[in-house]
MMTF fields as JSON, N, C-alpha, C and O atoms, coordinates in Angstrom:
{
  "mmtfVersion": "1.0.0",
  "mmtfProducer": "UNKNOWN",
  "numBonds": 251,
  "numAtoms": 252,
  "numGroups": 63,
  "numChains": 1,
  "numModels": 1,
  "chainsPerModel": [1],
  "groupsPerChain": [63],
  "chainIdList": ["A"],
  "bondAtomList": [4, 2, 8, 6, 12, 10, 16, 14, 20, 18, 24, 22, 28, 26, 32, 30, 36, 34, 40, 38, 44, 42, 48, 46, 52, 50, 56, 54, 60, 58, 64, 62, 68, 66, 72, 70, 76, 74, 80, 78, 84, 82, 88, 86, 92, 90, 96, 94, 100, 98, 104, 102, 108, 106, 112, 110, 116, 114, 120, 118, 124, 122, 128, 126, 132, 130, 136, 134, 140, 138, 144, 142, 148, 146, 152, 150, 156, 154, 160, 158, 164, 162, 168, 166, 172, 170, 176, 174, 180, 178, 184, 182, 188, 186, 192, 190, 196, 194, 200, 198, 204, 202, 208, 206, 212, 210, 216, 214, 220, 218, 224, 222, 228, 226, 232, 230, 236, 234, 240, 238, 244, 242, 248, 246],
  "bondOrderList": [1, 1, 1, 1, 1, 1, 1, 1, 1, 1, 1, 1, 1, 1, 1, 1, 1, 1, 1, 1, 1, 1, 1, 1, 1, 1, 1, 1, 1, 1, 1, 1, 1, 1, 1, 1, 1, 1, 1, 1, 1, 1, 1, 1, 1, 1, 1, 1, 1, 1, 1, 1, 1, 1, 1, 1, 1, 1, 1, 1, 1, 1],
  "groupList": [{"groupName": "MET", "atomNameList": ["N", "CA", "C", "O"], "elementList": ["N", "C", "C", "O"], "formalChargeList": [0, 0, 0, 0], "bondAtomList": [1, 0, 2, 1, 3, 2], "bondOrderList": [1, 1, 2], "singleLetterCode": "M", "chemCompType": "L-PEPTIDE LINKING"}, {"groupName": "SER", "atomNameList": ["N", "CA", "C", "O"], "elementList": ["N", "C", "C", "O"], "formalChargeList": [0, 0, 0, 0], "bondAtomList": [1, 0, 2, 1, 3, 2], "bondOrderList": [1, 1, 2], "singleLetterCode": "S", "chemCompType": "L-PEPTIDE LINKING"}, {"groupName": "LEU", "atomNameList": ["N", "CA", "C", "O"], "elementList": ["N", "C", "C", "O"], "formalChargeList": [0, 0, 0, 0], "bondAtomList": [1, 0, 2, 1, 3, 2], "bondOrderList": [1, 1, 2], "singleLetterCode": "L", "chemCompType": "L-PEPTIDE LINKING"}, {"groupName": "ILE", "atomNameList": ["N", "CA", "C", "O"], "elementList": ["N", "C", "C", "O"], "formalChargeList": [0, 0, 0, 0], "bondAtomList": [1, 0, 2, 1, 3, 2], "bondOrderList": [1, 1, 2], "singleLetterCode": "I", "chemCompType": "L-PEPTIDE LINKING"}, {"groupName": "GLN", "atomNameList": ["N", "CA", "C", "O"], "elementList": ["N", "C", "C", "O"], "formalChargeList": [0, 0, 0, 0], "bondAtomList": [1, 0, 2, 1, 3, 2], "bondOrderList": [1, 1, 2], "singleLetterCode": "Q", "chemCompType": "L-PEPTIDE LINKING"}, {"groupName": "ASP", "atomNameList": ["N", "CA", "C", "O"], "elementList": ["N", "C", "C", "O"], "formalChargeList": [0, 0, 0, 0], "bondAtomList": [1, 0, 2, 1, 3, 2], "bondOrderList": [1, 1, 2], "singleLetterCode": "D", "chemCompType": "L-PEPTIDE LINKING"}, {"groupName": "ALA", "atomNameList": ["N", "CA", "C", "O"], "elementList": ["N", "C", "C", "O"], "formalChargeList": [0, 0, 0, 0], "bondAtomList": [1, 0, 2, 1, 3, 2], "bondOrderList": [1, 1, 2], "singleLetterCode": "A", "chemCompType": "L-PEPTIDE LINKING"}, {"groupName": "ARG", "atomNameList": ["N", "CA", "C", "O"], "elementList": ["N", "C", "C", "O"], "formalChargeList": [0, 0, 0, 0], "bondAtomList": [1, 0, 2, 1, 3, 2], "bondOrderList": [1, 1, 2], "singleLetterCode": "R", "chemCompType": "L-PEPTIDE LINKING"}, {"groupName": "LYS", "atomNameList": ["N", "CA", "C", "O"], "elementList": ["N", "C", "C", "O"], "formalChargeList": [0, 0, 0, 0], "bondAtomList": [1, 0, 2, 1, 3, 2], "bondOrderList": [1, 1, 2], "singleLetterCode": "K", "chemCompType": "L-PEPTIDE LINKING"}, {"groupName": "GLU", "atomNameList": ["N", "CA", "C", "O"], "elementList": ["N", "C", "C", "O"], "formalChargeList": [0, 0, 0, 0], "bondAtomList": [1, 0, 2, 1, 3, 2], "bondOrderList": [1, 1, 2], "singleLetterCode": "E", "chemCompType": "L-PEPTIDE LINKING"}, {"groupName": "TYR", "atomNameList": ["N", "CA", "C", "O"], "elementList": ["N", "C", "C", "O"], "formalChargeList": [0, 0, 0, 0], "bondAtomList": [1, 0, 2, 1, 3, 2], "bondOrderList": [1, 1, 2], "singleLetterCode": "Y", "chemCompType": "L-PEPTIDE LINKING"}, {"groupName": "PHE", "atomNameList": ["N", "CA", "C", "O"], "elementList": ["N", "C", "C", "O"], "formalChargeList": [0, 0, 0, 0], "bondAtomList": [1, 0, 2, 1, 3, 2], "bondOrderList": [1, 1, 2], "singleLetterCode": "F", "chemCompType": "L-PEPTIDE LINKING"}, {"groupName": "PRO", "atomNameList": ["N", "CA", "C", "O"], "elementList": ["N", "C", "C", "O"], "formalChargeList": [0, 0, 0, 0], "bondAtomList": [1, 0, 2, 1, 3, 2], "bondOrderList": [1, 1, 2], "singleLetterCode": "P", "chemCompType": "L-PEPTIDE LINKING"}, {"groupName": "HIS", "atomNameList": ["N", "CA", "C", "O"], "elementList": ["N", "C", "C", "O"], "formalChargeList": [0, 0, 0, 0], "bondAtomList": [1, 0, 2, 1, 3, 2], "bondOrderList": [1, 1, 2], "singleLetterCode": "H", "chemCompType": "L-PEPTIDE LINKING"}, {"groupName": "GLY", "atomNameList": ["N", "CA", "C", "O"], "elementList": ["N", "C", "C", "O"], "formalChargeList": [0, 0, 0, 0], "bondAtomList": [1, 0, 2, 1, 3, 2], "bondOrderList": [1, 1, 2], "singleLetterCode": "G", "chemCompType": "PEPTIDE LINKING"}, {"groupName": "ASN", "atomNameList": ["N", "CA", "C", "O"], "elementList": ["N", "C", "C", "O"], "formalChargeList": [0, 0, 0, 0], "bondAtomList": [1, 0, 2, 1, 3, 2], "bondOrderList": [1, 1, 2], "singleLetterCode": "N", "chemCompType": "L-PEPTIDE LINKING"}, {"groupName": "THR", "atomNameList": ["N", "CA", "C", "O"], "elementList": ["N", "C", "C", "O"], "formalChargeList": [0, 0, 0, 0], "bondAtomList": [1, 0, 2, 1, 3, 2], "bondOrderList": [1, 1, 2], "singleLetterCode": "T", "chemCompType": "L-PEPTIDE LINKING"}, {"groupName": "VAL", "atomNameList": ["N", "CA", "C", "O"], "elementList": ["N", "C", "C", "O"], "formalChargeList": [0, 0, 0, 0], "bondAtomList": [1, 0, 2, 1, 3, 2], "bondOrderList": [1, 1, 2], "singleLetterCode": "V", "chemCompType": "L-PEPTIDE LINKING"}, {"groupName": "CYS", "atomNameList": ["N", "CA", "C", "O"], "elementList": ["N", "C", "C", "O"], "formalChargeList": [0, 0, 0, 0], "bondAtomList": [1, 0, 2, 1, 3, 2], "bondOrderList": [1, 1, 2], "singleLetterCode": "C", "chemCompType": "L-PEPTIDE LINKING"}, {"groupName": "TRP", "atomNameList": ["N", "CA", "C", "O"], "elementList": ["N", "C", "C", "O"], "formalChargeList": [0, 0, 0, 0], "bondAtomList": [1, 0, 2, 1, 3, 2], "bondOrderList": [1, 1, 2], "singleLetterCode": "W", "chemCompType": "L-PEPTIDE LINKING"}],
  "groupTypeList": [0, 1, 2, 3, 4, 4, 5, 6, 7, 8, 9, 10, 9, 1, 11, 2, 0, 9, 4, 12, 11, 10, 2, 4, 2, 8, 10, 3, 13, 14, 5, 7, 2, 11, 5, 11, 5, 4, 14, 3, 14, 10, 7, 15, 2, 16, 17, 4, 17, 14, 10, 17, 18, 19, 18, 8, 14, 5, 8, 9, 11, 17, 3],
  "groupIdList": [1, 2, 3, 4, 5, 6, 7, 8, 9, 10, 11, 12, 13, 14, 15, 16, 17, 18, 19, 20, 21, 22, 23, 24, 25, 26, 27, 28, 29, 30, 31, 32, 33, 34, 35, 36, 37, 38, 39, 40, 41, 42, 43, 44, 45, 46, 47, 48, 49, 50, 51, 52, 53, 54, 55, 56, 57, 58, 59, 60, 61, 62, 63],
  "secStructList": [7, 7, 2, 2, 2, 2, 2, 2, 2, 2, 2, 2, 2, 2, 2, 2, 2, 6, 1, 6, 6, 2, 2, 2, 2, 2, 2, 2, 2, 4, 4, 4, 6, 6, 7, 3, 3, 6, 6, 6, 3, 3, 1, 1, 2, 2, 2, 2, 2, 2, 2, 2, 2, 2, 2, 2, 6, 6, 6, 7, 7, 7, 7],
  "xCoordList": [20.909, 21.22, 22.618, 23.547, 22.72, 23.965, 24.98, 24.644, 26.239, 27.316, 27.315, 27.692, 26.851, 26.743, 25.756, 25.988, 24.607, 23.553, 23.992, 23.709, 24.694, 25.203, 26.19, 26.144, 27.06, 28.015, 27.281, 27.673, 26.213, 25.457, 24.747, 24.648, 24.27, 23.613, 24.666, 24.385, 25.799, 26.884, 27.302, 27.469, 27.445, 27.876, 26.759, 27.045, 25.442, 24.33, 24.229, 24.023, 24.371, 24.261, 25.397, 25.183, 26.616, 27.717, 27.414, 27.681, 26.851, 26.52, 25.459, 25.563, 24.484, 23.368, 23.892, 23.433, 24.852, 25.419, 26.219, 26.471, 26.613, 27.327, 26.379, 26.826, 25.111, 24.22, 23.844, 23.848, 23.545, 23.279, 22.051, 21.973, 21.102, 19.866, 20.001, 19.063, 21.162, 21.326, 21.115, 20.416, 21.676, 21.546, 20.131, 19.712, 19.362, 17.926, 17.189, 16.395, 17.477, 16.867, 17.233, 16.418, 18.558, 19.097, 18.441, 18.152, 18.216, 17.586, 16.101, 15.626, 15.382, 13.985, 13.86, 13.0, 14.657, 14.503, 15.426, 15.199, 16.487, 17.445, 18.15, 18.403, 18.451, 19.214, 18.472, 19.037, 17.209, 16.416, 16.37, 15.684, 17.118, 17.082, 17.427, 16.824, 18.376, 18.816, 18.333, 18.923, 17.24, 16.643, 16.285, 15.647, 16.646, 16.47, 15.872, 16.39, 14.802, 14.163, 14.416, 14.088, 15.019, 15.3, 13.979, 13.007, 13.941, 12.718, 11.763, 10.836, 11.976, 11.065, 11.832, 11.411, 12.969, 13.789, 13.959, 13.771, 14.301, 14.441, 13.103, 12.135, 12.984, 11.694, 11.31, 10.124, 12.256, 12.015, 11.763, 12.619, 10.613, 10.17, 11.127, 11.447, 11.591, 12.47, 13.72, 14.141, 14.334, 15.545, 15.281, 16.15, 14.149, 13.806, 13.667, 14.219, 12.943, 12.755, 14.119, 14.412, 14.939, 16.287, 17.133, 17.938, 16.961, 17.746, 17.202, 17.983, 15.951, 15.403, 15.998, 16.432, 16.002, 16.579, 18.094, 18.64, 18.73, 20.198, 20.448, 21.342, 19.637, 19.843, 19.414, 20.016, 18.45, 18.045, 19.153, 19.238, 19.97, 21.086, 22.124, 22.96, 22.057, 22.808, 21.973, 22.329, 20.892, 19.988, 19.357, 19.036, 19.182, 18.569, 17.293, 17.175, 16.379, 15.203, 15.019, 14.773, 15.134, 14.999, 13.74, 13.424, 12.984, 11.737, 11.854, 10.885],
  "yCoordList": [47.245, 46.216, 46.511, 46.897, 46.321, 46.574, 45.53, 44.375, 45.916, 44.911, 43.789, 42.654, 44.169, 43.193, 42.145, 40.954, 42.601, 41.642, 40.728, 39.531, 41.282, 40.511, 39.426, 38.261, 39.847, 38.888, 37.773, 36.609, 38.122, 37.139, 36.174, 34.981, 36.665, 35.805, 34.856, 33.668, 35.319, 34.497, 33.366, 32.197, 33.799, 32.856, 31.755, 30.565, 32.245, 31.297, 30.376, 29.176, 30.904, 30.008, 28.986, 27.845, 29.393, 28.43, 27.375, 26.199, 27.757, 26.825, 25.803, 24.593, 26.35, 25.48, 24.507, 23.368, 24.961, 24.026, 22.885, 21.884, 22.996, 21.959, 20.922, 19.873, 21.217, 20.341, 19.088, 19.182, 18.002, 16.74, 16.85, 16.115, 17.712, 17.876, 18.832, 18.985, 19.498, 20.531, 19.968, 20.595, 18.844, 18.306, 18.059, 18.271, 17.575, 17.357, 18.657, 18.736, 19.704, 20.994, 21.531, 22.054, 21.338, 21.857, 21.115, 21.702, 19.798, 19.023, 19.494, 19.598, 19.771, 20.174, 21.563, 21.798, 22.512, 23.938, 24.497, 25.595, 23.755, 24.177, 25.48, 25.791, 26.224, 27.492, 28.548, 29.571, 28.304, 29.335, 29.199, 29.957, 28.211, 27.945, 29.169, 29.376, 29.932, 31.102, 32.51, 33.55, 32.475, 33.668, 34.563, 34.094, 35.848, 36.764, 38.045, 38.615, 38.495, 39.819, 40.767, 40.497, 41.92, 42.911, 43.354, 43.627, 43.423, 43.838, 42.751, 42.93, 41.555, 40.434, 39.243, 38.618, 38.977, 37.829, 36.766, 37.04, 35.588, 34.469, 34.101, 34.055, 33.844, 33.436, 32.045, 31.717, 31.245, 29.804, 29.824, 30.218, 29.405, 29.418, 28.617, 29.071, 27.461, 26.618, 27.409, 27.433, 28.066, 28.805, 30.059, 30.443, 30.673, 31.836, 31.506, 32.223, 30.432, 30.019, 29.695, 30.074, 29.0, 28.738, 29.952, 29.99, 30.96, 32.214, 32.936, 33.501, 32.928, 33.597, 32.968, 33.655, 31.697, 30.951, 31.199, 31.323, 31.262, 31.568, 32.95, 33.121, 33.939, 35.317, 35.437, 36.217, 34.725, 34.757, 34.244, 34.667, 33.372, 33.001, 34.053, 33.933, 35.13, 36.376, 37.452, 38.629, 37.08, 38.08, 39.044, 40.18, 38.619, 39.428, 38.704, 37.486, 39.443, 38.835, 39.468, 40.668, 38.698, 39.182, 38.763, 37.574, 39.655, 39.351, 39.573, 39.366],
  "zCoordList": [-46.745, -45.758, -45.166, -45.875, -43.898, -43.231, -43.498, -43.76, -43.437, -43.572, -42.582, -42.872, -41.329, -40.332, -40.657, -40.447, -41.19, -41.552, -42.68, -42.649, -43.695, -44.82, -44.232, -44.626, -43.298, -42.745, -42.002, -42.091, -41.265, -40.521, -41.495, -41.21, -42.603, -43.592, -44.194, -44.349, -44.516, -45.088, -44.084, -44.433, -42.877, -41.832, -41.641, -41.513, -41.631, -41.468, -42.633, -42.448, -43.881, -45.023, -45.08, -45.491, -44.666, -44.51, -43.518, -43.766, -42.37, -41.34, -41.892, -41.694, -42.564, -43.079, -44.129, -44.216, -44.922, -45.952, -45.321, -45.992, -44.097, -43.375, -42.734, -42.269, -42.717, -41.967, -42.864, -44.091, -42.257, -42.94, -43.836, -44.821, -43.557, -44.341, -45.489, -46.271, -45.624, -46.661, -48.07, -48.866, -48.399, -49.75, -50.14, -51.278, -49.093, -49.377, -49.68, -50.617, -48.842, -49.106, -50.53, -51.29, -50.795, -52.086, -53.268, -54.311, -53.065, -54.153, -54.319, -55.45, -53.229, -53.35, -53.874, -54.723, -53.431, -53.74, -54.768, -55.277, -55.097, -56.149, -55.787, -54.623, -56.849, -56.679, -55.932, -55.544, -55.731, -55.048, -53.573, -52.887, -53.057, -51.622, -50.723, -49.67, -51.163, -50.373, -50.958, -50.664, -51.791, -52.242, -51.122, -50.18, -51.133, -49.99, -50.535, -51.495, -49.938, -50.226, -49.119, -47.963, -49.466, -48.417, -47.762, -48.465, -46.5, -45.743, -45.441, -44.65, -46.09, -45.905, -45.294, -44.321, -45.924, -45.482, -46.532, -47.718, -46.144, -47.038, -47.597, -46.838, -48.837, -49.437, -49.039, -48.99, -48.763, -48.356, -46.822, -46.031, -46.475, -45.025, -44.142, -43.044, -44.568, -43.803, -43.473, -42.317, -44.473, -44.349, -43.479, -42.696, -43.596, -42.781, -41.368, -40.533, -40.999, -39.61, -39.01, -37.876, -39.767, -39.263, -39.036, -38.106, -39.886, -39.747, -38.503, -37.737, -38.303, -37.05, -35.795, -34.87, -35.798, -34.619, -34.495, -33.398, -35.638, -35.606, -34.994, -34.165, -35.418, -34.93, -33.444, -32.706, -33.02, -31.619, -30.696, -29.543, -31.17, -30.415, -30.167, -29.272, -31.004, -30.905, -30.248, -30.303, -29.641, -28.938, -29.965, -29.616, -31.187, -32.167, -32.662, -32.528, -33.213, -33.882, -35.263, -35.377, -36.242, -37.644, -38.251, -38.221, -38.809, -39.441, -40.967, -41.697]
}
């Protein structure tokens, strides 16, 4: 995984943790909320869809 992709993930996860719905997601999914598989993406579909949208804002598409 590239350093740029790791930085984007950290930035996205920080952004997500600041959202009003974060505590609800954390309560439902626990410590597995940000589980990530290389080549696949986030295991949690809600987090993955958000990440795809986040990256599209940077003119990227992550699958």
